[in-house]
C-alpha positions in Angstrom: -3.8 -12.1 -6.2 -2.6 -15.5 -7.3 0.4 -15.8 -9.6 -2.0 -16.9 -12.4 -4.1 -13.7 -11.8 -1.0 -11.5 -11.8 0.3 -13.1 -15.0 -3.0 -12.5 -16.7 -3.2 -8.9 -15.6 0.4 -8.0 -16.4 0.3 -9.6 -19.8 -2.9 -7.6 -20.6 -1.3 -4.4 -19.4 1.8 -5.0 -21.4 -0.2 -5.4 -24.6 -2.3 -2.4 -23.9 0.7 -0.2 -23.0 2.6 -1.3 -26.1 -0.4 -0.6 -28.3 -0.6 2.9 -26.9 3.2 3.5 -27.5 4.0 3.5 -23.8 6.2 0.3 -23.9 8.4 0.5 -27.0 10.9 -2.3 -27.7 11.7 -3.8 -24.3 11.0 -0.7 -22.3 9.2 -0.7 -19.0 8.7 -3.1 -16.1 5.7 -4.3 -14.1 5.2 -6.0 -10.8 2.5 -7.0 -8.4 2.2 -8.3 -4.9 0.9 -11.8 -4.5 -1.6 -12.8 -1.8 1.2 -14.3 0.2 3.2 -11.1 0.1 5.8 -12.1 -2.4 6.5 -9.9 -5.5 6.1 -11.0 -9.1 7.9 -8.9 -11.6 8.7 -9.0 -15.4 12.0 -10.4 -16.3 14.8 -8.2 -17.8 14.7 -7.7 -21.6 11.1 -9.0 -22.2 9.1 -7.2 -24.8 6.1 -5.9 -22.8 3.7 -6.3 -25.8 4.5 -9.9 -26.1 4.7 -11.1 -22.5 3.9 -14.7 -21.6 3.8 -16.3 -18.2 7.5 -17.2 -18.7 8.3 -13.5 -18.7 7.0 -13.0 -15.2 8.9 -14.3 -12.2 8.4 -14.4 -8.5 11.3 -12.9 -6.7 13.4 -15.5 -4.8 11.6 -18.4 -6.6 14.6 -19.8 -8.5 13.1 -18.7 -11.9 15.8 -19.0 -14.5 15.2 -15.4 -15.8 16.8 -12.3 -14.4 14.4 -9.8 -12.8 14.1 -6.2 -14.1 17.2 -4.1 -13.5 14.9 -1.7 -11.7 13.6 -4.2 -9.2 14.9 -2.1 -6.3 12.6 0.8 -7.3 9.6 -1.5 -7.2 10.6 -2.9 -3.8 11.1 0.5 -2.4 7.5 1.5 -3.3 6.1 -1.7 -1.7 8.2 -1.0 1.4 7.1 2.6 1.7 3.5 2.0 0.8 2.3 -1.3 2.3 -1.1 -0.9 0.6 0.5 -0.9 -2.8 -0.4 -4.0 -4.8 1.0 -3.2 -8.2 3.8 -1.0 -9.6 4.0 -0.1 -13.3 6.7 1.7 -15.2 6.0 3.1 -18.7 7.9 5.1 -21.3 5.4 7.2 -23.2 7.1 9.6 -25.6 5.2 12.7 -24.4 5.8 12.0 -20.8 9.5 11.3 -21.4 9.8 14.5 -23.4 8.0 16.5 -20.7 10.4 15.1 -18.1 13.3 16.5 -20.2 12.0 20.1 -20.4 10.5 20.6 -16.9 12.4 21.3 -13.7 12.1 19.1 -10.7 8.3 18.7 -10.8 5.4 18.4 -13.1 2.5 20.5 -11.8 -1.0 19.5 -12.9 -3.8 22.0 -12.3 -7.4 22.4 -13.5 -7.7 19.1 -15.3 -10.9 17.1 -14.8 -9.1 13.9 -15.5 -7.0 14.4 -12.4 -9.9 12.8 -10.5 -8.9 9.5 -12.0 -6.0 9.5 -9.6 -6.5 7.9 -6.2 -7.4 10.4 -3.5 -8.2 13.3 -5.9 -11.8 14.4 -5.8 -11.8 17.7 -7.6 -10.2 19.3 -10.6 -9.6 22.3 -8.4 -6.3 21.1 -7.0 -2.6 21.5 -7.6 -0.8 18.2 -8.0 3.0 17.9 -8.0 4.6 14.9 -9.6 8.3 14.8 -8.7 10.9 14.5 -11.4 14.3 13.0 -10.5 17.5 12.7 -12.5 18.1 9.4 -14.3 20.9 7.1 -13.0 22.0 3.5 -13.4 22.2 3.4 -9.7 18.8 2.6 -8.3 19.7 3.5 -4.8 20.5 7.0 -6.0 17.1 7.3 -7.7 15.3 5.9 -4.6 17.1 8.3 -2.3 16.2 11.3 -4.5 12.5 10.5 -4.9 11.2 8.8 -1.8 11.2 12.0 0.4 9.4 13.9 -2.3 6.4 11.7 -2.9 3.0 13.4 -2.4 -0.6 12.9 -3.2 -0.2 11.2 -6.5 1.3 7.7 -6.4 3.8 8.4 -9.2 7.1 10.0 -10.1 9.1 10.7 -13.3 12.7 9.8 -14.0 14.1 12.5 -16.4 14.3 11.2 -19.9 13.3 7.7 -18.8 9.6 7.4 -18.0 7.1 7.2 -15.2 6.5 5.0 -12.2 3.0 4.7 -11.0 1.4 2.3 -8.4 -2.0 1.4 -6.9 -3.7 -0.9 -4.5 -4.1 -3.4 -7.4 -3.3 -3.8 -11.1 -6.5 -1.9 -12.2 -5.7 1.1 -10.0 -2.0 1.2 -11.0 -3.0 1.0 -14.7 -5.5 3.9 -14.2 -2.7 6.0 -12.7 -0.4 5.5 -15.6 -3.2 5.9 -18.2 -4.4 9.2 -16.6 -0.9 10.7 -16.3 0.1 9.6 -19.9 -3.1 11.3 -21.1 -2.6 14.4 -19.0 0.9 14.8 -20.5 -0.5 14.6 -24.0 -3.1 17.2 -23.1 -0.5 19.5 -21.7 1.6 19.1 -24.8 -1.4 20.0 -27.0 -2.2 23.0 -24.8 1.3 24.3 -25.0 1.3 23.9 -28.8 -2.0 25.7 -29.2 -0.9 28.5 -26.9 2.4 28.9 -28.9 0.4 29.1 -32.2 -1.9 31.7 -30.7 1.0 33.8 -29.5 
């Protein structure tokens, strides 16, 4: 993708995520790999629902802004998964809450929407999304999560949000949207079961 294409895509994603409640205040950060291999990422402190091209910088380009404080987490995904073309980090309330009450993984089973995730072809599958502890030290988070990544290109940081990625911006967006919806479905199911019991 060109920088212009990345800017257009990330600005649209920011508006969509903010409208869905997945990017409150200045929460979240987004990046994409350019066709020359460089990484474009949102600047620190930018409101994702109001992004402009000035809020997206190419790493190492001399842009006056400061890249996201979580840039290292994006770079670790691009390094571990050379096919990754986009990394998105959202803060949906239900997913954040789920990460606070579960153990070290979120298990997804029996959901048809799981097939929206790359590589998943049936609802009849057990998917584990790792949950790691939050830290201000990105190296600590990276060390905790990288050995635990599985089928789903995503992981949760406890009380913080989700990282999801894909071959391009559309696939990464689909990963986040599917997992945010699955979290809402799980919350609804747990509530209904509690009412029934």
